[in-house]
N, C-alpha and C positions, 0 to 999 in steps of 0.2 A: 121755405116750405122743404129743399132741401134738404138744407143743410141739419133739419131736425131729423131725415131719413134715415142721412147715415151716421148720426151720435146714436141713434136709433140699432142701428146697425152694428158697434161697434159697442152698443151696452149689450146685443144678446149675444155675442162672442167673447163679448167677458163671461157672459151669465154662465158660457158654452164650455169654454172655460170651466168655472169655475165649478159647475153641477160635473166634468169630465173628472175631475181631480178630486173631488170627494168622492169616487169610485174606490178607493184602495181605503177610504177610512167607511164606508160603511160595507163595505165587503172582505171581508176575512179571508174569503175562495174565491177561484174562480171560474165561477159560474154562469148558468147565460142568464142570467137575474142581474149579475156583474156586466155583462155585456151589455144588456138592451140600455142597463142606464148606463154608461159609457155611451153605447151607443146612440144617447139623445142630444147626452153632450155635444159628440161633436156633429150631427144633424144641426143644432145651433148653432156652431161654428160657421160650419159648410154654409149652410143659409145665409147667415150674416156677413160671411167672406162671397159668396155669388154677390147679392144686393147691392154692396163696394164695386164690386167689379160692372155691374148693370147699370151703374150709378157713373163709371169712370167711362164706361166706354160708349154709352149710348149711342148700341145699336138697337135698331127694333125686334130684331128675333132672341132678340140679350132680356130686353124688356120681358119682351111675353113670357119669355119662360123663367125670368123672377114673379112673376104674377101669377103662373101657372104654380110655382112652388111654393108660392107667401098662400097660394090657398089653398093646396095641401097641408103647407104644416100649421094654419093655423086653423081645421079642421081636425090638427089629428091636436093642435095643442086644449081645442076647446075638448076634447076624449080626456086629457089627459088631466088638466083639471079639475070637470065634471066628478071623475073617479076618485082622484088625490086626495082635491079640500083643501090642498097645502098653500101656505105664503106663495113659493118658488113659484109654483105654476103658474097664480092668478100675477105675478108677474112675469116671467114668458106671455103669459096671454096677451094680457095687456100691449106687449112688444113686437109680438107678430102679431097682431089686429092691423094697428099703427102702421107698422115696418106692410102687411100686406094694402092699405088705404094709402099710403105714403104714394108703396107701386104701381098701384090706379094711378094718382091724382099726376104721378109725374112721367109718364106715359110718354115713348119717345119713340 
């Protein structure tokens, strides 16, 4: 289970990098909407990194914070998928839910 959790975290980081990278393609001007779009990519990158750190250090408080972060991200991603109804939102939703469940199961 830990290996699939780690793979999902890496996939989330990759998704975040792709999402942030597409900001320049989708937005020709630097505005609030472009910043929000870029920020969502950064959120997934940082979430993946935090989960990898929680796997590595195995400290109870870090694991607990990862669970809280994953719960908040799950709620946020459900809202995004519900509003956007686009394939990448559903991919992110599956990854985030899997990571949340994995962090609960592997809580240390």
